[in-house]
C-alpha positions in Angstrom: 0.0 0.0 0.0 1.2 3.5 -0.8 0.0 6.8 0.5 0.6 10.3 -1.1 -0.1 13.8 0.2 -1.7 15.5 -2.8 -1.6 18.8 -0.8 2.2 18.6 -0.3 2.8 17.4 -3.9 0.6 20.2 -5.2 2.5 22.8 -3.2 5.9 21.4 -4.5 4.8 21.3 -8.1 3.3 24.8 -8.1 6.5 26.1 -6.7 8.4 24.4 -9.5 6.0 25.7 -12.1 6.4 29.2 -10.9 10.2 29.0 -11.1 10.7 27.5 -14.6 10.4 29.2 -18.0 7.7 26.8 -19.2 5.4 27.7 -16.3 4.5 24.1 -15.7 5.5 21.1 -13.7 4.1 17.6 -13.2 4.6 14.4 -11.3 3.0 11.0 -12.0 1.5 9.8 -8.7 0.3 6.5 -9.9 0.6 4.4 -13.0 2.6 4.9 -16.1 3.1 3.5 -19.5 2.7 -0.1 -18.3 -0.6 0.6 -16.6 -4.1 1.4 -18.0 -4.7 4.0 -15.2 -2.4 7.0 -14.8 -2.7 9.8 -12.3 -0.6 12.9 -12.6 -0.4 16.1 -10.6 0.0 19.0 -13.0 0.8 22.6 -11.9 0.5 25.6 -14.2 1.5 29.1 -13.6 -1.2 31.7 -14.2 -1.9 32.2 -17.9 -0.3 29.0 -19.0 -2.1 26.9 -21.6 -1.8 23.2 -22.5 -2.1 23.6 -26.3 -4.8 21.7 -28.2 -4.2 18.0 -28.0 -6.0 14.7 -28.4 -7.6 12.9 -25.4 -5.4 9.9 -24.7 -8.3 7.8 -23.3 -11.0 8.3 -20.8 -9.8 11.2 -18.6 -10.9 13.6 -15.8 -9.4 16.7 -14.3 -9.8 17.3 -10.6 -9.0 20.9 -9.7 -7.0 20.9 -6.5 -6.3 24.7 -6.5 -6.7 27.7 -8.7 -9.0 28.1 -11.6 -8.8 26.5 -15.1 -10.8 26.6 -18.3 -11.1 23.3 -20.4 -12.2 24.0 -24.0 -13.1 21.8 -26.9 -14.1 23.7 -30.0 -16.7 26.4 -29.1 -17.5 24.7 -25.8 -15.7 25.4 -22.5 -16.0 24.5 -18.9 -14.6 26.4 -15.9 -13.1 24.6 -13.0 -12.5 25.7 -9.4 -11.1 23.8 -6.4 -13.0 20.6 -5.8 -14.5 20.5 -9.3 -14.1 17.4 -11.4 -14.2 18.0 -15.2 -14.7 15.1 -17.6 -12.3 15.6 -20.5 -14.2 15.5 -23.8 -13.3 12.8 -26.4 -12.1 15.5 -28.7 -9.2 17.8 -29.3 -9.0 20.3 -26.3 -7.0 22.9 -24.5 -6.6 23.6 -20.8 -5.8 27.1 -19.6 -4.8 28.2 -16.1 -6.9 31.3 -15.4 -4.8 31.6 -12.2 -2.0 29.6 -10.8 -3.5 26.1 -10.6 -2.8 22.5 -9.7 -4.9 19.6 -10.9 -5.0 15.9 -10.7 -5.3 14.4 -14.2 -6.6 10.8 -14.3 -6.4 8.9 -17.5 -7.5 5.4 -18.4 -5.9 4.6 -21.7 -8.3 3.0 -24.2 -7.0 0.2 -26.4 
């Protein structure tokens, strides 16, 4: 059994994101290429955008802190702490409206 403090990890990753030129940092908490399920803590400095990309499988974004905007085409969803956003099965972007940390959960399909 393993236990992780998402609060501590979120704090660490946000500090890293705020101190690198890319404005982002991430750490895989569980899973990886050899697993179907993967959970990653992602920190984004305010204003950073994950450019449009494909959905790698079934995915959710749990906002741990900050505010984000998930957009697919003309549709967008806002997320605040505690919100769980279901990632659409379409090309999408994710923008940090303010400095944010999220838990991305992906179950790879196929």
